[in-house]
C-alpha positions in Angstrom: 0.2 -0.1 0.8 1.1 3.2 -1.4 1.6 6.6 1.2 0.3 9.6 0.1 1.1 13.4 0.8 -1.2 16.0 -0.7 -0.1 19.1 -1.3 -2.0 22.1 -1.4 -1.6 25.7 -2.1 -2.5 28.9 -4.1 -0.7 29.9 -7.7 2.9 30.5 -7.0 2.9 29.1 -3.4 5.9 26.9 -4.0 3.7 23.5 -3.7 6.0 21.6 -7.4 9.1 22.8 -5.5 8.3 21.4 -2.0 7.0 18.2 -3.7 10.2 17.8 -5.6 12.4 19.0 -2.3 10.3 16.0 -0.7 11.2 13.8 -3.7 14.4 14.4 -3.5 15.0 13.5 0.4 13.6 9.8 -0.6 16.9 9.0 -2.0 15.4 6.3 -4.9 13.9 6.4 -8.1 11.2 9.0 -9.1 8.6 9.4 -11.0 7.1 12.7 -12.3 3.4 12.1 -13.5 3.5 15.2 -15.4 -0.4 16.8 -16.3 -0.1 19.3 -18.5 -0.9 19.9 -21.8 1.1 22.3 -24.1 -1.8 23.6 -26.0 -0.2 27.2 -26.5 3.4 28.4 -26.6 3.4 29.8 -22.6 2.1 26.9 -21.5 4.8 24.7 -23.6 7.8 27.3 -22.1 6.2 26.5 -18.5 6.5 22.7 -19.3 9.9 23.0 -20.4 11.4 24.8 -18.1 9.3 22.3 -15.6 11.2 19.3 -17.5 15.0 21.3 -17.0 14.2 21.6 -13.3 14.1 18.1 -12.6 16.9 15.8 -11.9 18.2 14.3 -14.8 17.7 10.3 -12.7 14.0 11.1 -12.6 11.5 9.2 -15.3 9.2 11.5 -16.5 5.4 10.3 -17.7 2.4 12.7 -19.2 -0.4 11.5 -18.5 -3.4 14.8 -18.8 -6.2 12.0 -18.2 -6.3 8.4 -16.4 -3.8 8.4 -14.6 -4.7 5.5 -11.7 -5.6 3.4 -15.2 -2.3 4.1 -16.7 -0.6 3.1 -13.6 -3.0 0.2 -12.2 -2.0 -1.1 -15.6 1.8 -1.0 -15.6 2.9 -0.5 -12.1 6.0 2.0 -11.7 9.2 0.1 -10.1 9.9 3.2 -7.8 10.2 5.0 -4.0 8.2 8.2 -5.1 5.7 9.2 -7.9 4.9 12.6 -8.1 1.4 14.1 -9.9 2.3 17.0 -10.9 -0.6 18.3 -10.7 -4.8 17.0 -9.7 -5.1 20.9 -10.8 -4.6 20.1 -14.6 -5.7 17.1 -14.8 -9.4 18.1 -13.8 -9.4 21.2 -15.7 -8.6 19.1 -18.9 -11.1 16.9 -17.6 -13.3 19.3 -17.2 -12.5 20.2 -20.7 -12.9 16.9 -22.2 -16.9 18.0 -21.9 -16.8 21.7 -22.7 -18.4 22.8 -26.3 -17.8 26.4 -28.0 -15.9 28.7 -27.3 -15.9 32.1 -25.2 -18.8 33.4 -23.4 -20.8 30.6 -25.1 -18.6 28.0 -23.9 -21.3 25.4 -22.2 -19.7 22.3 -19.8 -21.2 19.4 -19.1 -21.7 19.2 -15.4 -23.4 15.9 -14.4 -20.2 14.7 -17.6 -17.8 16.4 -16.7 -18.8 15.1 -12.2 -18.8 10.9 -14.0 -15.3 11.9 -15.8 -13.7 13.5 -12.3 -15.4 11.4 -9.9 -14.0 7.9 -11.7 -10.5 9.5 -12.1 -10.3 10.2 -8.6 -11.5 6.5 -7.8 -8.9 5.9 -10.3 -6.2 7.0 -8.6 -7.0 6.7 -4.3 -7.2 2.6 -6.0 -3.9 3.4 -7.6 -2.0 4.8 -4.3 -3.8 1.8 -2.3 -2.5 -0.5 -5.2 1.4 0.5 -6.0 3.6 0.1 -3.7 5.5 4.0 -3.2 5.3 7.1 -1.9 3.0 9.0 -3.4 3.0 13.2 -3.5 0.1 14.8 -5.3 0.1 18.5 -6.0 -2.8 20.4 -6.0 -4.2 24.3 -6.1 -6.8 25.5 -2.9 -9.3 27.4 -5.3 -11.5 27.8 -2.8 -10.5 30.7 -1.2 -10.7 33.4 -3.6 -14.0 34.8 -5.1 -17.1 33.0 -6.6 -16.3 32.9 -10.7 -18.6 34.8 -12.5 -19.1 32.1 -14.9 -20.8 28.9 -14.7 -17.5 27.4 -16.4 -15.6 28.5 -13.4 -17.8 27.8 -11.0 -18.0 23.7 -12.1 -14.6 24.1 -11.9 -13.4 25.3 -8.4 -16.2 22.5 -7.1 -15.1 19.8 -9.3 -11.5 20.5 -7.4 -12.7 21.0 -4.7 -14.5 18.1 -4.0 -11.2 16.0 -5.6 -8.6 17.7 -3.3 -11.7 16.6 -0.4 -11.7 12.9 -1.4 -8.0 13.0 -1.4 -7.3 14.3 1.6 -9.4 12.4 3.5 -7.4 9.2 2.5 -3.7 11.0 3.2 -1.3 10.1 5.6 -0.5 13.8 5.3 -1.7 17.0 3.8 0.4 19.8 3.1 -0.6 24.1 2.7 1.7 25.6 1.4 1.7 29.7 1.5 4.3 32.2 0.4 6.3 29.1 -0.4 6.5 27.7 3.9 5.0 25.1 4.3 1.8 23.6 7.6 1.6 20.1 7.7 -2.7 20.6 8.2 -4.6 17.8 11.3 -7.4 16.3 10.4 -10.7 16.1 12.6 -11.1 12.8 14.1 
C-alpha cells in the first residue's frame, strides 16, 4: 500500500518546489507524472522549464487523464511517484466535456462530475495498490471569490471535491503559503 502526501496551496505558493524537495529527500527512484498539456506557446514554455528543473535520473510520464488506470496497468518500480498536478488533471477532464468558445462555452456538469469522480477513484486505487511514496500537488481554488461564470464555478466545485477526497485518505496534507509548508491536521 502506498503512502500519500497531498500538497495544496494557491498559484505560485511553492507547491511544486516543495514536492520536488520531498521527492529528492527520499533518495530513491522517482516517477514524475505530469498532467499539463502544451495547448499554447506559454504553456509549452512553462512545461519546458519544469522539465529542465527535474533531475536527469527521474522518469517522466506525461498523462493528461487516466493516471490511475495507466499506473495500475503498468505499476512503476520506483520509491516515489510525484503527480503534478491534480489541478490540471481536473481541468483536462472538465474541458473534455466543454463545447463552444469564449462566452458561448458550455460544460456538461454531470459528465464532468462523472469523469472526475471516476478519475479520483482510479487514482485512489492506484495509490492503494502501487507500493510507493505518493506526492500529489493540487491548487486550493476555493479561497477566493466565487467565479462569475458557470465554467469557473463548476471547475472550483469539482477540484474542491477532488481535493477533499484525496485529503481524506492522505497520510499527510500540507498547505503551502509563500513557500512555507504548513502541516494540516484532520479533525477526528
